[in-house]
DSSP file (Angstrom, degrees, kcal/mol; ACC not computed):
  #  RESIDUE AA STRUCTURE BP1 BP2  ACC     N-H-->O    O-->H-N    N-H-->O    O-->H-N    TCO  KAPPA ALPHA  PHI   PSI    X-CA   Y-CA   Z-CA
    1    1 A M              0   0    0      0, 0.0     4,-0.1     0, 0.0    38,-0.0   0.000 360.0 360.0 360.0  62.5   -6.6   -1.0   -7.8
    2    2 A K        +     0   0    0      2,-0.1     2,-0.1     0, 0.0     3,-0.1   0.851 360.0  72.6 -82.6 -35.7   -4.3    1.9   -8.4
    3    3 A D  S    S-     0   0    0      1,-0.1     2,-0.2   114,-0.0   113,-0.1  -0.350  94.5 -96.0 -80.0 159.9   -2.4    1.8   -5.1
    4    4 A K        -     0   0    0    111,-0.2   113,-2.5    -2,-0.1   114,-1.4  -0.555  51.4-166.9 -72.7 139.5    0.3   -0.7   -4.2
    5    5 A Y  E     -ab  40 118A   0     34,-2.5    36,-1.7    -2,-0.2     2,-0.4  -0.918  21.3-133.3-134.4 157.9   -1.4   -3.5   -2.1
    6    6 A F  E     -ab  41 119A   0    112,-2.6   114,-2.9    -2,-0.3     2,-0.6  -0.888  19.6-142.5-107.8 138.0   -0.5   -6.4    0.1
    7    7 A I  E     - b   0 120A   0     34,-2.6    36,-0.3    -2,-0.4   114,-0.1  -0.899  12.0-147.5-107.2 120.1   -2.2   -9.7   -0.3
    8    8 A D    >>  -     0   0    0    112,-2.3     3,-1.4    -2,-0.6     4,-1.0  -0.440  30.8-102.9 -80.0 160.2   -3.0  -11.7    2.9
    9    9 A T  H 3> S+     0   0    0      1,-0.3     4,-2.2     2,-0.2     3,-0.4   0.836 116.2  64.3 -51.9 -41.8   -2.9  -15.5    2.8
   10   10 A N  H 3> S+     0   0    0      1,-0.2     4,-2.3     2,-0.2    -1,-0.3   0.793  97.7  56.3 -61.4 -27.5   -6.7  -15.9    2.7
   11   11 A I  H <> S+     0   0    0     -3,-1.4     4,-1.1   109,-0.3    -1,-0.2   0.933 108.9  46.3 -67.2 -45.7   -6.8  -14.2   -0.7
   12   12 A L  H  < S+     0   0    0     -4,-1.0     3,-0.4    -3,-0.4     4,-0.3   0.902 112.0  51.5 -60.5 -43.9   -4.4  -16.8   -2.1
   13   13 A V  H >< S+     0   0    0     -4,-2.2     3,-1.8     1,-0.2     4,-0.3   0.918 106.4  53.3 -61.9 -45.4   -6.3  -19.6   -0.5
   14   14 A Y  H >< S+     0   0    0     -4,-2.3     3,-1.3     1,-0.3    -1,-0.2   0.753  93.3  71.6 -65.6 -22.9   -9.6  -18.4   -2.1
   15   15 A S  T 3< S+     0   0    0     -4,-1.1    -1,-0.3    -3,-0.4    -2,-0.2   0.671 104.4  42.3 -64.3 -15.0   -8.0  -18.4   -5.5
   16   16 A F  T <  S+     0   0    0     -3,-1.8     2,-1.2    -4,-0.3    -1,-0.3   0.390  87.4 108.9-105.7  -2.1   -8.2  -22.2   -5.2
   17   17 A D    X   +     0   0    0     -3,-1.3     3,-1.1    -4,-0.3     7,-0.3  -0.636  37.1 174.5 -88.4  94.3  -11.7  -22.4   -3.7
   18   18 A K  T 3  S+     0   0    0     -2,-1.2     3,-0.3     1,-0.2    -1,-0.2   0.654  74.0  69.6 -72.1 -14.8  -14.0  -23.9   -6.4
   19   19 A S  T 3  S+     0   0    0      1,-0.3     2,-0.4    -3,-0.1    -1,-0.2   0.635 102.8  44.0 -79.7 -13.4  -16.9  -24.0   -3.9
   20   20 A N    <>  +     0   0    0     -3,-1.1     4,-2.6    -6,-0.2    -1,-0.3  -0.730  66.8 176.7-131.1  84.5  -17.1  -20.1   -3.9
   21   21 A S  H  > S+     0   0    0     -2,-0.4     4,-2.5    -3,-0.3     5,-0.2   0.810  78.1  54.5 -61.4 -34.0  -16.8  -18.9   -7.4
   22   22 A K  H  > S+     0   0    0      2,-0.2     4,-2.2     1,-0.2    -1,-0.2   0.948 113.4  41.0 -66.7 -48.0  -17.3  -15.2   -6.6
   23   23 A K  H  > S+     0   0    0      2,-0.2     4,-2.9     1,-0.2     5,-0.2   0.907 114.3  53.8 -66.6 -39.3  -14.5  -15.2   -4.0
   24   24 A Q  H  X S+     0   0    0     -4,-2.6     4,-2.7    -7,-0.3     5,-0.2   0.940 109.5  47.5 -60.2 -47.0  -12.3  -17.3   -6.3
   25   25 A K  H  X S+     0   0    0     -4,-2.5     4,-2.1     2,-0.2    -1,-0.2   0.925 113.7  47.4 -61.3 -45.4  -12.8  -14.9   -9.2
   26   26 A T  H  X S+     0   0    0     -4,-2.2     4,-2.2     1,-0.2    -2,-0.2   0.933 113.1  48.6 -60.2 -47.2  -12.0  -11.8   -7.0
   27   27 A A  H  X S+     0   0    0     -4,-2.9     4,-2.4     1,-0.2     5,-0.2   0.913 110.6  49.9 -61.1 -45.0   -8.9  -13.5   -5.5
   28   28 A K  H  X S+     0   0    0     -4,-2.7     4,-2.8    -5,-0.2    -1,-0.2   0.880 109.5  52.3 -63.3 -37.7   -7.6  -14.5   -9.0
   29   29 A E  H  X S+     0   0    0     -4,-2.1     4,-2.6    -5,-0.2    -1,-0.2   0.924 110.2  48.3 -63.4 -44.1   -8.1  -11.0  -10.3
   30   30 A I  H  X S+     0   0    0     -4,-2.2     4,-2.1     2,-0.2    -2,-0.2   0.932 115.3  44.1 -61.1 -47.7   -6.1   -9.5   -7.3
   31   31 A I  H  X S+     0   0    0     -4,-2.4     4,-2.3     2,-0.2    -2,-0.2   0.903 113.5  50.5 -67.5 -42.2   -3.3  -12.0   -7.8
   32   32 A S  H  X S+     0   0    0     -4,-2.8     4,-3.0     1,-0.2     5,-0.4   0.930 111.1  48.1 -62.0 -45.0   -3.2  -11.6  -11.5
   33   33 A D  H  X S+     0   0    0     -4,-2.6     4,-2.2     1,-0.2     6,-0.8   0.899 110.5  52.9 -61.8 -39.5   -3.0   -7.8  -11.2
   34   34 A A  H  X S+     0   0    0     -4,-2.1     4,-0.6    -5,-0.2     6,-0.4   0.913 115.5  40.1 -62.6 -42.7   -0.2   -8.2   -8.6
   35   35 A L  H  < S+     0   0    0     -4,-2.3    -2,-0.2     3,-0.2    -1,-0.2   0.924 125.3  32.3 -71.5 -47.0    1.8  -10.4  -11.0
   36   36 A Y  H  < S+     0   0    0     -4,-3.0    -3,-0.2    -5,-0.2    -2,-0.2   0.748 128.6  34.3 -90.5 -25.4    1.2   -8.6  -14.3
   37   37 A E  H  < S-     0   0    0     -4,-2.2    -3,-0.2    -5,-0.4    -1,-0.2   0.451  97.6-130.7-107.6  -2.0    0.9   -5.0  -13.2
   38   38 A H     <  +     0   0    0     -4,-0.6    -4,-0.2    -5,-0.3    -3,-0.2   0.868  69.9 124.2  56.8  41.7    3.4   -5.3  -10.3
   39   39 A K        +     0   0    0     -6,-0.8   -34,-2.5   -35,-0.1     2,-0.3   0.626  58.7  54.1-103.1 -17.0    0.9   -3.6   -7.9
   40   40 A G  E     +a    5   0A   0     -6,-0.4     2,-0.3   -36,-0.2   -34,-0.2  -0.784  55.5 177.1-124.0 161.6    0.8   -6.2   -5.2
   41   41 A C  E     -a    6   0A   0    -36,-1.7   -34,-2.6    -2,-0.3     2,-0.3  -0.939  11.2-154.5-151.6 171.5    3.1   -8.2   -2.9
   42   42 A I  E     -e   79   0B   0     36,-2.3    38,-2.5    -2,-0.3    39,-1.2  -0.810  18.4-121.2-138.6 178.8    3.3  -10.7   -0.1
   43   43 A S  E  >  -e   81   0B   0    -36,-0.3     4,-1.8    -2,-0.3     3,-0.3  -0.748  33.7 -98.9-120.8 170.5    5.7  -11.6    2.7
   44   44 A Y  H  > S+     0   0    0     37,-2.6     4,-2.4    -2,-0.2     5,-0.2   0.861 123.1  58.4 -51.8 -39.3    7.7  -14.6    3.8
   45   45 A Q  H  > S+     0   0    0     36,-0.2     4,-2.7     1,-0.2    -1,-0.2   0.899 104.1  49.3 -61.1 -44.0    4.9  -15.2    6.4
   46   46 A V  H  > S+     0   0    0     -3,-0.3     4,-2.9     2,-0.2    -1,-0.2   0.895 109.1  53.2 -64.1 -40.9    2.2  -15.4    3.6
   47   47 A V  H  X S+     0   0    0     -4,-1.8     4,-2.4     2,-0.2    -2,-0.2   0.947 112.6  44.3 -59.1 -49.4    4.4  -17.9    1.7
   48   48 A Q  H  X S+     0   0    0     -4,-2.4     4,-2.1     2,-0.2    -2,-0.2   0.925 114.8  47.5 -65.5 -45.2    4.7  -20.2    4.7
   49   49 A E  H  X S+     0   0    0     -4,-2.7     4,-2.5     1,-0.2     5,-0.2   0.927 112.5  49.5 -62.0 -45.4    1.1  -20.0    5.7
   50   50 A F  H  X S+     0   0    0     -4,-2.9     4,-3.3     1,-0.2     5,-0.3   0.945 110.3  49.2 -60.1 -50.0   -0.1  -20.6    2.1
   51   51 A I  H  X S+     0   0    0     -4,-2.4     4,-1.9     1,-0.2    -1,-0.2   0.884 111.2  51.0 -59.7 -39.1    2.1  -23.7    1.6
   52   52 A N  H  X S+     0   0    0     -4,-2.1     4,-1.1    -5,-0.2     5,-0.4   0.939 115.5  40.8 -62.5 -47.4    0.9  -25.1    5.0
   53   53 A V  H  X>S+     0   0    0     -4,-2.5     4,-2.4     1,-0.2     5,-1.3   0.928 115.0  51.4 -67.6 -43.8   -2.7  -24.7    4.1
   54   54 A A  H  <5S+     0   0    0     -4,-3.3     8,-3.0     1,-0.2    -1,-0.2   0.824 118.6  36.4 -65.0 -32.8   -2.3  -25.8    0.4
   55   55 A T  H  <5S+     0   0    0     -4,-1.9    -1,-0.2    -5,-0.3    -2,-0.2   0.577 132.2  24.7 -99.0  -8.4   -0.5  -29.0    1.3
   56   56 A Q  H  <5S+     0   0    0     -4,-1.1    -3,-0.2    -3,-0.4    -2,-0.2   0.694 127.0  30.3-121.7 -33.8   -2.4  -29.9    4.5
   57   57 A K  T  <5S+     0   0    0     -4,-2.4    -3,-0.2    -5,-0.4    -4,-0.1   0.578  81.0 108.0-116.8 -11.8   -5.9  -28.3    4.5
   58   58 A F  S   <S-     0   0    0     -5,-1.3   -41,-0.0     1,-0.1    -4,-0.0  -0.355  77.9-118.1 -61.6 149.4   -7.1  -28.1    1.0
   59   59 A T  S    S+     0   0    0      1,-0.3    -1,-0.1     2,-0.0    -5,-0.0   0.919 117.3  23.5 -56.5 -43.0   -9.9  -30.6    0.2
   60   60 A T  S    S-     0   0    0     -6,-0.0    -1,-0.3     3,-0.0     3,-0.1  -0.892 101.7-138.8-117.6  97.7   -7.5  -31.9   -2.4
   61   61 A P        -     0   0    0      0, 0.0    -6,-0.2     0, 0.0     2,-0.1  -0.135  22.6-102.8 -56.9 148.1   -4.1  -30.9   -1.1
   62   62 A L        -     0   0    0     -8,-3.0    -4,-0.1   -11,-0.1     2,-0.0  -0.464  36.7-119.3 -68.4 142.1   -1.5  -29.6   -3.6
   63   63 A T     >  -     0   0    0     -2,-0.1     4,-2.9     1,-0.1     5,-0.2  -0.321  28.0-105.0 -71.8 165.1    1.1  -32.1   -4.5
   64   64 A T  H  > S+     0   0    0      2,-0.2     4,-2.3     1,-0.2     5,-0.2   0.897 122.9  48.9 -58.6 -41.4    4.7  -31.2   -3.8
   65   65 A I  H  > S+     0   0    0      2,-0.2     4,-2.4     1,-0.2    -1,-0.2   0.942 113.2  45.7 -67.1 -47.0    5.3  -30.6   -7.6
   66   66 A D  H  > S+     0   0    0      1,-0.2     4,-2.3     2,-0.2    -2,-0.2   0.909 114.4  48.4 -63.1 -41.9    2.2  -28.4   -7.9
   67   67 A C  H  X S+     0   0    0     -4,-2.9     4,-2.6     2,-0.2    -1,-0.2   0.892 111.0  50.6 -66.5 -38.5    3.0  -26.5   -4.7
   68   68 A T  H  X S+     0   0    0     -4,-2.3     4,-2.5    -5,-0.2    -2,-0.2   0.918 109.7  50.8 -64.4 -41.5    6.6  -26.0   -5.9
   69   69 A N  H  X S+     0   0    0     -4,-2.4     4,-2.8     2,-0.2     5,-0.3   0.926 111.9  46.9 -59.9 -45.4    5.4  -24.7   -9.2
   70   70 A Y  H  X>S+     0   0    0     -4,-2.3     4,-2.5     1,-0.2     5,-2.0   0.903 110.6  53.4 -62.9 -41.8    3.1  -22.2   -7.5
   71   71 A L  I  <>S+     0   0    0     -4,-2.6     5,-3.0     3,-0.2    -2,-0.2   0.930 115.4  39.5 -60.5 -45.7    5.9  -21.2   -5.2
   72   72 A I  I  <5S+     0   0    0     -4,-2.5    -2,-0.2     3,-0.2    -1,-0.2   0.899 124.2  36.5 -73.0 -40.8    8.2  -20.4   -8.1
   73   73 A N  I  <5S+     0   0    0     -4,-2.8    -2,-0.2    -5,-0.2    -3,-0.2   0.715 134.9  10.0 -90.6 -21.2    5.6  -18.8  -10.4
   74   74 A V  I  X5S+     0   0    0     -4,-2.5     4,-1.3    -5,-0.3    -3,-0.2   0.710 126.0  42.2-122.0 -56.2    3.4  -16.9   -8.1
   75   75 A L  I  ><S+     0   0    0     -5,-2.0     4,-1.4     1,-0.2    -3,-0.2   0.926 113.2  50.1 -67.5 -45.6    4.7  -16.7   -4.5
   76   76 A E  H  4<S+     0   0    0     -5,-3.0     3,-0.4    -6,-0.3    -1,-0.2   0.919 110.5  48.8 -61.5 -46.1    8.4  -16.0   -5.2
   77   77 A P  H  4 S+     0   0    0      0, 0.0    -1,-0.2     0, 0.0    -2,-0.2   0.817 116.7  44.1 -64.7 -27.0    7.7  -13.1   -7.7
   78   78 A L  H  < S+     0   0    0     -4,-1.3   -36,-2.3    -3,-0.1     2,-0.6   0.667  86.9 105.1 -88.6 -16.1    5.3  -11.5   -5.2
   79   79 A C  E  <  +e   42   0B   0     -4,-1.4   -36,-0.2    -3,-0.4     3,-0.1  -0.547  29.5 148.3 -78.1 113.7    7.4  -11.9   -2.1
   80   80 A E  E     +     0   0B   0    -38,-2.5     2,-0.6    -2,-0.6   -37,-0.2   0.588  53.6  66.6-113.8 -20.9    8.9   -8.6   -1.1
   81   81 A V  E     -e   43   0B   0    -39,-1.2   -37,-2.6    33,-0.0   -36,-0.2  -0.918  58.0-176.0-117.6 118.8    9.2   -8.8    2.7
   82   82 A L        -     0   0    0     -2,-0.6     5,-0.1   -39,-0.2    -2,-0.0  -0.662  39.1 -80.7-105.9 165.0   11.5  -11.2    4.5
   83   83 A S        +     0   0    0     -2,-0.2     2,-0.3     4,-0.1    -1,-0.1  -0.293  56.5 156.8 -63.6 144.1   11.8  -11.7    8.2
   84   84 A S     >  -     0   0    0      1,-0.1     4,-1.8    -3,-0.1     5,-0.1  -0.976  53.7-111.4-159.1 162.8   13.9   -9.4   10.2
   85   85 A I  H  > S+     0   0    0     -2,-0.3     4,-2.4     1,-0.2     5,-0.2   0.895 118.5  53.6 -63.6 -40.5   14.2   -8.1   13.8
   86   86 A E  H  > S+     0   0    0      1,-0.2     4,-2.6     2,-0.2     5,-0.2   0.896 105.6  52.3 -62.2 -41.0   12.9   -4.7   12.8
   87   87 A L  H  > S+     0   0    0      1,-0.2     4,-2.3     2,-0.2    -1,-0.2   0.913 111.2  47.8 -60.7 -42.1    9.8   -6.3   11.2
   88   88 A N  H  X S+     0   0    0     -4,-1.8     4,-2.3     2,-0.2    -2,-0.2   0.880 110.4  51.7 -67.4 -38.3    9.2   -8.1   14.5
   89   89 A K  H  X S+     0   0    0     -4,-2.4     4,-1.8     2,-0.2    -2,-0.2   0.921 111.1  47.2 -62.3 -43.5    9.7   -5.0   16.6
   90   90 A D  H  X S+     0   0    0     -4,-2.6     4,-2.5     2,-0.2    -2,-0.2   0.903 109.7  53.9 -64.5 -40.7    7.3   -3.1   14.4
   91   91 A A  H  X S+     0   0    0     -4,-2.3     4,-2.9     1,-0.2    -2,-0.2   0.903 106.6  52.5 -59.9 -41.8    4.7   -6.0   14.7
   92   92 A L  H  X S+     0   0    0     -4,-2.3     4,-2.2     2,-0.2    -1,-0.2   0.893 109.1  49.5 -64.2 -37.1    5.0   -5.8   18.5
   93   93 A E  H  X S+     0   0    0     -4,-1.8     4,-2.7     2,-0.2     5,-0.2   0.931 112.6  46.7 -65.7 -42.9    4.3   -2.1   18.4
   94   94 A I  H  X S+     0   0    0     -4,-2.5     4,-3.2     2,-0.2     6,-0.4   0.916 110.7  53.3 -62.7 -43.5    1.2   -2.6   16.1
   95   95 A K  H  X S+     0   0    0     -4,-2.9     4,-1.5     1,-0.2    -1,-0.2   0.918 113.0  43.9 -56.7 -45.7    0.1   -5.5   18.4
   96   96 A E  H  < S+     0   0    0     -4,-2.2    -2,-0.2    -5,-0.2    -1,-0.2   0.936 120.1  39.6 -66.7 -46.9    0.3   -3.2   21.4
   97   97 A E  H  < S+     0   0    0     -4,-2.7    -2,-0.2     1,-0.2    -3,-0.2   0.869 128.7  27.8 -73.4 -38.5   -1.4   -0.2   19.8
   98   98 A W  H  < S-     0   0    0     -4,-3.2    -3,-0.2    -5,-0.2    -1,-0.2   0.477  96.4-127.5-109.1  -3.9   -4.1   -1.9   17.7
   99   99 A Q     <  +     0   0    0     -4,-1.5     2,-0.2    -5,-0.4    -4,-0.2   0.783  57.0 143.7  64.0  30.3   -4.7   -5.0   19.8
  100  100 A Y        -     0   0    0     -6,-0.4    -1,-0.2    -5,-0.2    -2,-0.1  -0.588  58.5 -91.1 -89.0 162.3   -4.3   -7.5   17.0
  101  101 A S     >  -     0   0    0     -2,-0.2     4,-2.4     1,-0.1     5,-0.2  -0.212  39.7-107.2 -62.9 164.6   -2.6  -10.8   17.4
  102  102 A F  H  > S+     0   0    0      2,-0.2     4,-2.0     1,-0.2     5,-0.1   0.921 119.7  49.1 -62.3 -42.8    1.1  -11.0   16.8
  103  103 A Y  H  > S+     0   0    0      2,-0.2     4,-1.6     1,-0.2    -1,-0.2   0.894 112.4  47.4 -68.0 -38.5    0.7  -12.9   13.5
  104  104 A D  H  > S+     0   0    0      1,-0.2     4,-2.3     2,-0.2    -1,-0.2   0.894 110.6  53.3 -64.9 -37.6   -1.9  -10.4   12.2
  105  105 A S  H  X S+     0   0    0     -4,-2.4     4,-2.9     1,-0.2    -2,-0.2   0.849 104.3  55.3 -65.5 -33.1    0.4   -7.6   13.3
  106  106 A L  H  X S+     0   0    0     -4,-2.0     4,-2.3     2,-0.2    -1,-0.2   0.883 107.2  50.2 -65.4 -37.5    3.2   -9.2   11.3
  107  107 A I  H  X S+     0   0    0     -4,-1.6     4,-2.3     2,-0.2    -2,-0.2   0.941 113.7  45.1 -65.3 -45.9    1.0   -9.1    8.2
  108  108 A I  H  X S+     0   0    0     -4,-2.3     4,-2.2     1,-0.2    -2,-0.2   0.924 113.2  49.9 -62.7 -44.4    0.2   -5.4    8.9
  109  109 A S  H  X S+     0   0    0     -4,-2.9     4,-2.5     1,-0.2    -1,-0.2   0.879 110.7  50.5 -60.5 -39.9    3.9   -4.6    9.6
  110  110 A S  H  X S+     0   0    0     -4,-2.3     4,-1.8     2,-0.2    -1,-0.2   0.903 108.7  51.7 -65.0 -42.1    4.9   -6.4    6.3
  111  111 A A  H  <>S+     0   0    0     -4,-2.3     5,-2.4     1,-0.2    -2,-0.2   0.905 112.9  45.1 -61.5 -42.2    2.4   -4.4    4.3
  112  112 A L  H ><5S+     0   0    0     -4,-2.2     3,-1.6     1,-0.2    -2,-0.2   0.897 109.8  54.2 -69.5 -39.4    3.7   -1.1    5.8
  113  113 A R  H 3<5S+     0   0    0     -4,-2.5    -1,-0.2     1,-0.3    -2,-0.2   0.834 107.1  52.3 -62.4 -32.8    7.3   -2.2    5.3
  114  114 A A  T 3<5S-     0   0    0     -4,-1.8    -1,-0.3    -5,-0.2    -2,-0.2   0.366 116.4-117.2 -84.2   5.5    6.5   -2.8    1.5
  115  115 A N  T < 5 +     0   0    0     -3,-1.6     2,-0.2     1,-0.2  -111,-0.2   0.862  56.7 163.8  60.8  38.2    5.0    0.7    1.3
  116  116 A C      < -     0   0    0     -5,-2.4  -111,-0.2    -6,-0.1    -1,-0.2  -0.613  34.8-162.2 -86.4 147.5    1.5   -0.6    0.5
  117  117 A N  S    S+     0   0    0   -113,-2.5    17,-2.5    -2,-0.2     2,-0.4   0.613  77.9  45.0 -96.7 -19.7   -1.5    1.7    0.9
  118  118 A I  E     -bc   5 134A   0   -114,-1.4  -112,-2.6    15,-0.2     2,-0.5  -0.978  59.6-161.3-132.2 139.0   -4.0   -1.3    0.9
  119  119 A L  E     -bc   6 135A   0     15,-2.3    17,-2.7    -2,-0.4     2,-0.7  -0.966  16.2-152.0-115.8 112.1   -4.0   -4.6    2.7
  120  120 A Y  E     +bc   7 136A   0   -114,-2.9  -112,-2.3    -2,-0.5     2,-0.3  -0.758  39.4 131.8 -87.1 118.2   -6.4   -7.1    1.1
  121  121 A T        -     0   0    0     15,-2.2    18,-0.1    -2,-0.7    -2,-0.1  -0.983  51.9-150.6-160.0 155.2   -7.7   -9.5    3.7
  122  122 A E  S    S+     0   0    0     -2,-0.3     4,-0.1    15,-0.1    15,-0.1   0.544  92.3  66.7 -98.6 -12.8  -10.9  -11.0    4.9
  123  123 A D  S    S+     0   0    0      2,-0.1     2,-0.2   -19,-0.0    -1,-0.1   0.576  90.5  58.8 -93.0 -12.3   -9.6  -11.4    8.5
  124  124 A L  S    S-     0   0    0     12,-0.1     2,-0.4     1,-0.1    -3,-0.1  -0.616 100.0 -65.6-115.9 174.7   -9.1   -7.9    9.8
  125  125 A Q    >   -     0   0    0     -2,-0.2     3,-1.8     1,-0.1    10,-0.2  -0.439  56.4-120.2 -68.3 115.7  -11.4   -4.9   10.3
  126  126 A H  T 3  S+     0   0    0     -2,-0.4    10,-0.2     1,-0.3     3,-0.1  -0.294  90.8   4.9 -58.0 132.7  -12.6   -3.6    7.0
  127  127 A K  T 3  S+     0   0    0      8,-3.3    -1,-0.3     1,-0.3     2,-0.2   0.495  88.4 145.8  68.6   8.8  -11.7    0.0    6.2
  128  128 A Q    <   -     0   0    0     -3,-1.8     7,-2.7     7,-0.2     2,-0.5  -0.560  40.5-143.6 -71.8 137.6   -9.6    0.4    9.4
  129  129 A Q  E     -D  134   0A   0     -2,-0.2     2,-0.5     5,-0.2     5,-0.2  -0.908  18.2-176.8-107.4 130.2   -6.6    2.7    8.7
  130  130 A I  E >   -D  133   0A   0      3,-2.9     3,-2.1    -2,-0.5     2,-0.2  -0.962  66.9 -51.5-125.6 110.7   -3.3    1.9   10.4
  131  131 A R  T 3  S-     0   0    0     -2,-0.5   -19,-0.0     1,-0.3     0, 0.0  -0.450 124.5 -18.8  56.6-123.5   -0.7    4.6    9.6
  132  132 A D  T 3  S+     0   0    0     -2,-0.2     2,-0.4   -16,-0.1    -1,-0.3   0.232 120.8  96.5 -94.3  14.3   -0.8    4.9    5.8
  133  133 A L  E <   - D   0 130A   0     -3,-2.1    -3,-2.9   -15,-0.0     2,-0.5  -0.874  55.1-160.5-112.6 134.0   -2.4    1.5    5.3
  134  134 A V  E     -cD 118 129A   0    -17,-2.5   -15,-2.3    -2,-0.4     2,-0.5  -0.958  17.3-135.4-113.0 130.7   -6.1    0.8    4.8
  135  135 A I  E     -c  119   0A   0     -7,-2.7    -8,-3.3    -2,-0.5     2,-0.4  -0.734  26.1-172.5 -84.7 126.6   -7.5   -2.6    5.4
  136  136 A I  E     -c  120   0A   0    -17,-2.7   -15,-2.2    -2,-0.5   -10,-0.1  -0.981  22.9-153.1-126.1 127.4   -9.9   -3.8    2.7
  137  137 A N    >   -     0   0    0     -2,-0.4     3,-1.5   -17,-0.2   -15,-0.1  -0.863  13.6-166.1 -92.1 105.0  -12.0   -6.9    2.5
  138  138 A P  T 3  S+     0   0    0      0, 0.0    -1,-0.1     0, 0.0   -16,-0.1   0.570  79.3  66.2 -72.8  -4.9  -12.3   -7.3   -1.3
  139  139 A F  T 3  S+     0   0    0    -18,-0.1     2,-0.3  -113,-0.0   -17,-0.1   0.515  76.0 101.4 -94.7  -6.7  -15.2   -9.8   -0.9
  140  140 A L    <         0   0    0     -3,-1.5   -18,-0.0     1,-0.1    -3,-0.0  -0.618 360.0 360.0 -78.8 139.0  -17.7   -7.3    0.5
  141  141 A S              0   0    0     -2,-0.3    -1,-0.1     0, 0.0    -2,-0.0   0.463 360.0 360.0 -84.1 360.0  -20.2   -6.0   -2.0
């Protein structure tokens, strides 16, 4: 993990998934490296999506206190990309050119805006290159 990378929401979610220890371990390693080696980042969109999933869809949802602690200690330090008109314009261009949904295009646009070379996600096409960004599914063997 030498290059700067962007972490999609599903990676954060898997870090809490005790039912899949292999994915949980991989996700925790990616997040830990991002925090301690300053190699990874997320966007405002990932923060919002994670909080929604963690408080509504987890088998045991995070409490407000636990979610706030995670927000302060993990999400806030990793969040580099905030919403902007330019980000949305770029996402629309990516949507048009690559035929991804608008929200997936926002993730890609955020990764590019943060000057990442890698986008870690399970949801998009593995090894696809978009501009200077390569999409990697870290859970594939």
